[in-house]
C-alpha positions, 0 to 999 in steps of 0.5 A: 055123410050118408052113412049107416052105423058109421058105414060108408056108402059105395060112392063115399068109398070109391069117389074119395080123392085119396082112393082115386089117387091110389088107382093112378099109382096102381097104374104106375106100379103095374106098368113096368112088370110085363116090360121085364116079363112077357113083353120082353120075351116077345122082343127077345124072340123077335131078336133071335135069342134062344129059348134057353136064354129067354127063360134065364131072363127070369133072373132079372125079376129077382128084385121083386122077390127080395125088395124087403131087403132094402125097404127099411132104407126107404123107410128111414133114409131122407133125400137131401133137400127133396124130402124136406120139400116134398115129404118122405113118401113123395120124395122117394116116389118121385126119385124111383119113378124118374129112375124107372123112366130112364131105365125103361128108356135105356133098355129099349135102346139096346139091341139084344141080338148084339149085346144081350148082357146089356139088355139083361143088366138094364132089365134087372135095373128096371126091376129094381126101380120098379120094385122100389116104387112098389115099396113106396106106393104101398106105404103111401096107400096104407098111410093115406087111407083110414081103415074103412077105406083100405078095402076100397084102396085095395080094389082101386089099386088092383084096377090101376095095376091091371090097367098098367099091365094091359097097357104094357102087355097087349098094348105094347104088342099092338104098338110093336106091329107098327113101331120098333121095340125101341120106340115102344119102350120109349112110349112106355117110359113116357107113361111113367109120368102118370105116377110122377104127376100124381105124386106131385099133385097129391099131399104127403100122407100123415105117417105115424111118428117114430119114437126117438132113438139114440144117436148112432143107432142107425143100423138098429133103427133101420133094420131091427126096429120095424120088425120089433114094432110089428111084433109089439103091435100085433100080439097074435103075430105067430098066427098072423105069419102062419095065416099069410102064406095059407090064405091064398094057397088054394088059389095059387096052387090052381093058378100054377096049373091053369094054362096047362089045364086050358090047353088039355081041354082043347082051347086054342091060344086065341081063346085062352088069351081073350077069355082068361086074360082080357075078360079075366082081367076085367072080372078080377077088377070087378071082383076087387071093387066088390071086395073093397065094398065088402070090407067097408061094410063088413070089416076086415075079419068078416070080409076075409071069411066071406071072400075067402070062402067064395074064393075056395068054392070057386075052385070047384067051377073047374071041376065042372069045366073038366066035365064040360071039356072044350065048352066056351060058354062054361069057360066064361062061367068058370073064369067069371066065378074064379076071377071075381071071387079071387079079386074079392079075396085079394082086396080083403087080404090086402086091406088086412095086411095093410092094417097090420103095418104102421108105426112109421115103418109101413114100407118095411113091414108091408114088403116083408108081409108080401114076401110071405104071400109070394112064398105060397105063390112060388114055393108052396105051389111048386108041387102042383104039377106033380099033384095033377099027375097023381090025382087027375084034373077033377080031383086036383081042383077039389084038392085046391079048394080043400087047401083053402080050409086051413087059411079060413080056420085061421081067419076064425082064430084071428077073429076070436083073438081080435075080439078078446084083445078088444074086450081086454082093452075096453 
């Protein structure tokens, strides 16, 4: 291989067959999300459903938040005949993808104007099978890639995931101008075959073997052992568990108020959609790929520090946007800086979280860690609106940059702990 000091080149990271498989599985994960979110809201609005009830449909997405509750079952349980034929990860992926396809198809055949509760029930079912698929695909990604390619895997997963969201978001809305909503959802259901074909044509990853357990200890080995294993393999776990919700807190705090800020600056809906959504998605994908390359070249801790610092500094671009006001050129610069650095930090962060999981319990452990990540996005950022009212936009954005500092300090702490443990073990 053409490597330097054991480092992979850009091509060796991103042209690896396993990394390409991860991109296709990312598409399969990203596709269902907007079908129970913004695309569904458009459909419900077309059907004459009230705004209050449309808002209540957010409850149908709760499985994404609580997927850690049944992740241990997907780690532990086998599917008769199918697991023996395909392996643990591939068998569960195929089953969840098949059920996801059927549930999307069934939801599209309902009439919200006539039977809203049936639509809601099937939307919740889509969310459940989609969240279950995410559990398996995350485990498959982590177990398929070595540490040097985890960053590249995170980058290509982001690329595929965003492509799936664009397909079920902008793509579905474009199709809805020519076809019925039932036909649109049937087409989206058919696209679930992308993940199914990818799984069938890909090998089962070599997962770590679990230690043998006494017969009859199913409950303990399913729900307790994954977390005991995590604590035993990560002696610095208190710092790790504190670091996870803090690393992207500044980014999440800003993100919660981004759309209201664009409106306050005077940008119209078309400008916001084209620049912050379509162009912003492409910038995030580019940042994710760059971040994966940085992880492969610099290692996990150094890439977390560098990408995290860039992510924090990028929030200051919004201060410049506040001063510039309704300036489309400045908005392009702001979105470029914020989304590229955000994509870089996400790749490094996902690669780090992936490195913490293993021992045959990858699905359970990664689902729990991402739940902690979601905590900063949803719970800790819930006060962002109050902060804007108290501080004003300029000071708010400087505050969001400062919110990243505790997370960066913990990266330095993690780096020192890692170095000390390596010295002790050598």
